[in-house]
C-alpha positions as CSV (number, residue, x, y, z in Angstrom):
1,X,-4.4,-108.2,98.3
2,X,-5.2,-112.1,97.1
3,X,-4.7,-112.9,93.9
4,X,-7.9,-112.1,93.1
5,X,-7.7,-108.7,94.0
6,X,-4.7,-108.3,92.0
7,X,-6.1,-109.9,89.0
8,X,-8.9,-107.7,88.9
9,X,-6.8,-104.8,89.4
10,X,-4.7,-105.6,86.4
11,X,-7.7,-105.8,84.4
12,X,-9.3,-102.6,85.4
13,X,-5.5,-100.7,84.5
14,X,-5.7,-102.5,80.9
15,X,-9.3,-101.5,80.7
16,X,-8.7,-97.7,81.3
17,X,-5.5,-98.3,79.1
18,X,-7.2,-98.9,76.1
19,X,-10.3,-96.9,77.1
20,X,-7.7,-93.7,77.2
21,X,-5.7,-95.4,74.3
22,X,-2.4,-95.5,76.2
23,X,0.4,-98.1,75.8
24,X,1.5,-100.1,78.7
25,X,4.9,-101.4,79.6
26,X,4.2,-105.0,81.2
27,X,7.2,-105.3,83.9
28,X,7.6,-108.4,86.4
29,X,10.7,-108.3,87.9
30,X,12.5,-106.4,84.7
31,X,15.3,-108.9,84.6
32,X,14.8,-109.1,81.2
33,X,14.2,-105.3,80.4
34,X,17.2,-105.3,78.3
35,X,15.9,-107.2,75.7
36,X,13.6,-106.5,72.6
37,X,13.6,-102.5,71.1
38,X,13.1,-99.9,73.7
39,X,9.7,-99.0,74.2
40,X,7.4,-97.0,76.0
41,X,4.2,-97.1,78.1
42,X,3.1,-96.4,81.1
43,X,4.5,-99.5,84.0
44,X,2.3,-102.6,84.5
45,X,3.7,-104.3,87.2
46,X,2.6,-107.9,87.4
47,X,5.0,-109.0,90.0
48,X,3.1,-109.0,92.9
49,X,0.3,-111.8,90.8
50,X,2.5,-115.0,92.4
51,X,2.0,-118.0,93.5
52,X,2.1,-121.9,92.7
53,X,-1.4,-122.7,92.1
54,X,-1.3,-126.5,91.5
55,X,1.6,-129.5,91.7
56,X,1.6,-132.8,92.0
57,X,4.9,-134.3,91.7
58,X,3.3,-137.7,90.1
59,X,1.3,-135.6,87.1
60,X,4.1,-133.8,85.8
61,X,2.7,-130.5,85.7
62,X,3.0,-127.1,87.7
63,X,0.6,-124.5,87.6
64,X,1.9,-120.9,88.8
65,X,0.9,-117.2,88.8
66,X,3.2,-115.5,86.4
67,X,4.6,-113.3,88.7
68,X,6.0,-116.2,90.4
69,X,9.8,-115.8,91.3
70,X,11.7,-118.6,88.9
71,X,13.9,-119.8,92.1
72,X,10.7,-120.2,93.7
73,X,9.4,-123.0,91.0
74,X,12.8,-124.5,90.7
75,X,13.3,-124.9,94.5
76,X,9.7,-126.8,94.9
77,X,10.7,-128.9,91.9
78,X,14.0,-129.7,93.1
79,X,12.4,-131.2,96.4
80,X,10.4,-133.6,94.0
81,X,13.2,-134.6,92.3
82,X,12.0,-132.4,88.8
83,X,12.9,-129.7,87.0
84,X,12.1,-127.3,84.5
85,X,13.5,-129.4,81.5
86,X,14.3,-126.3,79.0
87,X,16.9,-125.1,81.7
88,X,15.8,-121.3,81.6
89,X,18.2,-118.2,82.3
90,X,17.4,-116.5,85.1
91,X,19.4,-112.9,84.4
92,X,18.3,-112.2,87.2
93,X,17.7,-112.8,91.2
94,X,14.3,-112.1,91.0
95,X,13.2,-113.5,87.2
96,X,9.8,-114.3,87.0
97,X,8.0,-117.5,85.4
98,X,5.6,-115.1,83.0
99,X,8.6,-113.4,81.7
100,X,10.7,-116.3,81.2
101,X,8.0,-117.7,78.7
102,X,7.2,-114.3,77.4
103,X,11.3,-113.9,76.1
104,X,11.1,-117.7,75.4
105,X,14.5,-118.4,76.0
106,X,15.8,-121.5,76.9
107,X,19.5,-122.8,78.2
108,X,21.8,-125.1,77.2
109,X,19.5,-128.5,77.4
110,X,17.5,-126.9,74.6
111,X,18.5,-129.0,71.5
112,X,18.3,-132.3,73.5
113,X,15.0,-131.9,75.5
114,X,13.2,-128.8,73.8
115,X,12.3,-125.3,73.9
116,X,10.5,-123.3,76.6
117,X,7.2,-123.6,74.1
118,X,7.4,-127.0,74.1
119,X,6.3,-127.4,77.8
120,X,3.8,-124.8,77.9
121,X,0.3,-126.5,78.4
122,X,-1.9,-123.9,79.3
123,X,-1.9,-120.5,80.0
124,X,-4.6,-117.6,81.7
125,X,-4.3,-114.2,79.7
126,X,-5.9,-111.2,79.9
127,X,-6.0,-109.5,76.7
128,X,-6.0,-105.7,75.1
129,X,-9.5,-105.5,76.2
130,X,-9.4,-106.2,79.5
131,X,-10.7,-109.7,78.8
132,X,-9.4,-113.1,80.8
133,X,-9.3,-116.1,78.3
134,X,-7.8,-119.4,79.4
135,X,-6.2,-121.5,76.5
136,X,-5.0,-125.0,77.0
137,X,-4.8,-127.1,80.3
138,X,-2.8,-129.5,82.1
139,X,-2.3,-132.2,79.4
140,X,-0.4,-132.2,76.2
141,X,-3.6,-132.4,74.3
142,X,-5.1,-129.6,72.7
143,X,-8.1,-130.1,71.3
144,X,-8.5,-126.3,69.9
145,X,-6.4,-126.9,66.9
146,X,-4.6,-123.8,67.3
147,X,-2.3,-124.0,70.4
148,X,-3.0,-120.3,72.1
149,X,-1.1,-120.8,75.0
150,X,2.6,-121.9,73.3
151,X,2.2,-118.6,71.0
152,X,2.6,-116.5,74.1
153,X,6.2,-117.9,74.3
154,X,8.4,-115.8,72.7
155,X,6.1,-112.8,72.0
156,X,7.6,-110.4,74.7
157,X,4.0,-109.6,76.0
158,X,3.2,-108.1,72.8
159,X,-0.3,-110.0,72.7
160,X,-1.4,-109.9,76.5
161,X,-1.2,-110.3,80.2
162,X,0.1,-114.0,81.4
163,X,-1.8,-114.6,84.2
164,X,-1.1,-118.2,84.9
165,X,0.7,-120.8,83.2
166,X,0.6,-124.7,83.3
167,X,4.3,-126.4,82.6
168,X,4.9,-130.1,81.8
169,X,8.1,-130.4,84.3
170,X,10.7,-133.5,84.1
171,X,12.2,-135.9,86.6
172,X,16.2,-134.3,87.1
173,X,18.7,-136.9,85.6
174,X,20.3,-139.5,88.5
175,X,24.0,-138.7,87.5
176,X,25.4,-135.9,85.0
177,X,29.2,-135.5,84.1
178,X,30.9,-133.0,81.8
179,X,33.6,-133.7,79.3
180,X,36.0,-131.3,77.6
181,X,38.6,-131.1,74.8
182,X,41.0,-129.2,73.5
183,X,39.9,-128.4,69.7
184,X,39.6,-126.1,66.8
185,X,36.1,-124.3,65.8
186,X,35.9,-126.7,62.7
187,X,36.5,-130.0,65.1
188,X,34.1,-129.0,67.5
189,X,31.4,-128.1,65.1
190,X,31.7,-131.8,63.6
191,X,31.8,-133.2,67.2
192,X,29.0,-131.6,68.6
193,X,26.1,-131.6,65.6
194,X,27.5,-135.5,65.3
195,X,26.2,-135.8,68.8
196,X,22.5,-134.9,67.7
197,X,22.0,-138.2,65.9
198,X,24.0,-140.6,68.1
199,X,22.3,-142.3,70.9
200,X,24.4,-140.7,73.9
201,X,22.5,-139.3,77.1
202,X,24.0,-136.0,76.0
203,X,21.9,-133.3,77.7
204,X,24.4,-129.7,76.4
205,X,27.5,-129.2,74.1
206,X,29.0,-126.1,73.5
207,X,32.7,-124.7,71.9
208,X,34.0,-122.2,74.0
209,X,37.9,-120.5,74.4
210,X,39.3,-123.4,72.5
211,X,37.3,-126.4,74.1
212,X,34.5,-128.3,73.5
213,X,32.3,-129.1,76.5
214,X,29.7,-132.1,76.6
215,X,27.2,-133.0,79.2
216,X,26.2,-136.5,79.8
217,X,23.0,-137.3,81.8
218,X,20.9,-139.8,82.8
219,X,20.9,-143.0,85.3
220,X,24.4,-143.6,86.4
221,X,24.7,-146.6,84.8
222,X,23.9,-144.6,80.9
223,X,26.6,-142.1,82.6
224,X,29.1,-144.4,83.0
225,X,28.5,-146.3,79.5
226,X,28.7,-142.6,77.6
227,X,31.8,-141.9,79.3
228,X,33.7,-144.7,78.1
229,X,32.8,-143.6,74.3
230,X,33.1,-140.2,74.7
231,X,36.6,-139.3,75.2
232,X,37.5,-136.3,77.5
233,X,38.7,-135.1,80.7
234,X,36.0,-134.9,83.7
235,X,34.8,-131.3,84.8
236,X,34.5,-130.8,88.2
237,X,30.8,-130.1,88.9
238,X,32.2,-127.6,91.6
239,X,32.5,-124.9,88.5
240,X,28.8,-125.0,87.6
241,X,30.1,-124.2,84.2
242,X,26.8,-124.8,82.7
243,X,25.0,-122.7,85.0
244,X,27.4,-119.7,84.4
245,X,26.9,-120.0,80.5
246,X,23.2,-120.3,81.1
247,X,23.3,-117.2,83.0
248,X,25.9,-115.2,80.8
249,X,28.8,-115.1,83.6
250,X,31.3,-116.7,82.2
251,X,34.2,-114.5,81.2
252,X,33.5,-114.1,77.3
253,X,30.2,-112.4,78.2
254,X,32.5,-109.3,79.5
255,X,32.8,-107.3,77.0
256,X,30.8,-103.6,75.9
257,X,30.6,-104.5,72.5
258,X,26.9,-105.7,70.8
259,X,26.1,-108.9,71.6
260,X,24.7,-111.2,68.9
261,X,22.8,-114.3,69.0
262,X,22.8,-115.9,65.7
263,X,20.6,-118.7,64.9
264,X,21.9,-121.6,62.5
265,X,21.5,-125.4,61.4
266,X,24.0,-127.0,64.0
267,X,26.8,-128.0,61.4
268,X,26.7,-124.9,59.6
269,X,30.5,-123.9,59.2
270,X,32.2,-121.0,61.0
271,X,31.0,-118.0,59.7
272,X,33.0,-115.4,58.1
273,X,32.3,-112.4,60.9
274,X,35.1,-110.9,62.8
275,X,34.4,-111.0,66.2
276,X,34.9,-113.2,69.4
277,X,32.1,-116.5,69.1
278,X,31.2,-118.6,71.4
279,X,29.2,-121.6,70.2
280,X,26.1,-123.3,72.3
281,X,23.4,-125.9,71.7
282,X,25.7,-127.9,70.0
283,X,26.5,-125.7,67.3
284,X,22.9,-124.1,66.5
285,X,23.1,-121.1,68.5
286,X,26.0,-118.9,68.4
287,X,27.1,-115.5,70.4
288,X,29.0,-113.1,68.5
289,X,30.6,-110.3,69.8
290,X,31.4,-107.6,67.0
291,X,31.8,-104.5,65.8
292,X,30.9,-105.5,62.2
293,X,27.3,-103.1,60.9
294,X,23.9,-105.3,61.5
295,X,23.4,-105.4,58.1
296,X,26.5,-107.2,57.1
297,X,26.3,-109.4,60.1
298,X,22.5,-110.3,59.1
299,X,23.3,-111.0,55.2
300,X,25.9,-112.9,55.9
301,X,24.0,-115.1,58.5
302,X,21.3,-115.0,56.4
303,X,23.3,-116.3,53.4
304,X,24.2,-119.8,55.7
305,X,20.7,-120.4,56.1
306,X,20.3,-118.7,59.8
307,X,18.7,-115.5,61.4
308,X,20.4,-113.2,63.6
309,X,19.5,-111.1,66.7
310,X,20.7,-108.3,68.8
311,X,20.9,-109.6,72.3
312,X,22.6,-107.0,74.4
313,X,24.0,-103.4,73.7
314,X,23.9,-101.6,70.2
315,X,21.6,-99.5,68.9
316,X,18.3,-100.9,70.7
317,X,15.7,-98.4,68.0
318,X,16.7,-100.3,65.2
319,X,15.8,-103.4,63.9
320,X,16.6,-106.1,67.2
321,X,15.3,-109.2,65.4
322,X,15.7,-110.5,62.3
323,X,13.5,-108.3,60.0
324,X,10.2,-110.2,58.5
325,X,9.4,-111.1,55.1
326,X,6.2,-109.4,54.3
327,X,3.4,-112.5,54.4
328,X,5.3,-112.7,58.1
329,X,5.2,-109.3,58.9
330,X,1.3,-109.3,57.7
331,X,0.4,-112.7,59.5
332,X,1.7,-111.0,62.7
333,X,0.4,-108.2,62.6
334,X,-3.2,-109.7,62.0
335,X,-2.1,-112.1,65.6
336,X,-1.5,-108.5,67.3
337,X,-4.7,-107.2,66.0
338,X,-6.8,-110.3,67.7
339,X,-5.4,-110.0,70.9
340,X,-4.7,-106.1,71.3
341,X,-6.5,-104.8,68.9
342,X,-5.6,-101.2,71.0
343,X,-2.1,-101.6,70.9
344,X,-2.0,-101.3,74.5
345,X,0.9,-104.1,74.9
346,X,4.7,-103.4,74.9
347,X,4.1,-101.4,71.3
348,X,7.5,-102.0,69.2
349,X,8.9,-104.3,71.9
350,X,9.5,-106.9,69.1
351,X,9.3,-105.0,65.6
352,X,8.1,-101.4,64.9
353,X,4.9,-102.1,63.1
354,X,3.9,-104.5,66.2
């Protein structure tokens, strides 16, 4: 079946669901189905709407259908010495481009290169009325004044079905090394947050099991110079440490307890919550396994200027993301109504009222 036929089939399914008042649960490969709240609805399979549409390495832009496997895109970019700079987690062999952007997830390079949202240039979308809409394009400038295409990043499919996406890509660094040091959590936080304000070619840093890790990437000369200024032992490239961190394959993630994703300012001191901690993104993203109740965790995090989301496990029928303030809740609801007036797509995936 051609991509146009698949697109028309998806459009028909959405139109029928809207007319019948039925909900649809958008699924690509299902690799990120565990994220967000539990939601009901007939499955809308978008995995067959796949394929790279346009890619010119000289333009640093790739356009692909949303069901395209992420590994296919990354392999194509690697052949031209390029990459998705936000280093997206896969969480599954068949992870798709659409699911990656819908969940808005970024890997270890995020604080230094930007988030998934920052690299979205354009999007073709199927809205809740079954209308196909085009936003953005293949250049950074968006003259519309309101960047709708980037609004899809992190919306968890609640606004529509992404059909095609255009992303900015970047060259892969010529050289990369990882240095590690044994230290306390307090020292690691101070060290990692200080790196954010220094002119060093650092593109990842974390604290794990009593050791701080820093990845240096760039030209061979810049990496050599940075290594002279940053102390630490050299980690073997064969360990695939950052990939294992990105994919939650480190031993830290082998737990049956609820996993919390906590976002704070990088220099925030260690939070007084009992549990097991791993600090990523230079201290800004902190993973926590804990049996402490959700309201206590959120209150403590909020007191420190951050927010907490239940990433994996625990009660998925209640609040998973940080509860919204009333003005923000009303804004989110208006946006949802604009794109999906009949509440067809993934109802309740993010919040019960959206």
